[in-house]
C-alpha positions, 0 to 999 in steps of 0.5 A: 499499499502507498501513503497518500495525503488528501487535502480538502476544503468544506463549505464554511456555511455548513454546521459543525455536525455536517462538516464532522459528517463529511470528515467521518464519511472520508475516514470510513471510506478509506477504513472500510476499503481496506486502507488505513487512516494515519491521521486527520488534521482539522485546520479550521476556517481559513480565507480562501486565496481566490472566490470559489462559487462566490465563497470566500472562506473554507474549512480545511482538512488534511487527512494522511492515509495508506491505501491502494491506487483503486481506492484513491480513485474512488475517493476522488470520485466520491469527493467530486460528487459530495455536496459541501466539498468545494475542492480536494487534492490528493498526493502521494507521500 
């Protein structure tokens, strides 16, 4: 298995429960498909460098995990269709 990092931005206008639900969703997605989540850092609310969909702030989360390449493709797909996720970036460590 390969080590990855996923940085994603959640819509700041969501409630705290909704934000935690999205974070848990991605952690569970990795765990249930044979990967392991090493660490999840919640960076919190930060100003975006440029507006995205007329939003100027986002809730940043950095998740470090180990997984197979096929799982990474699935995470990208799920993150792309999840309401509340503004942007995501997955890189190999």
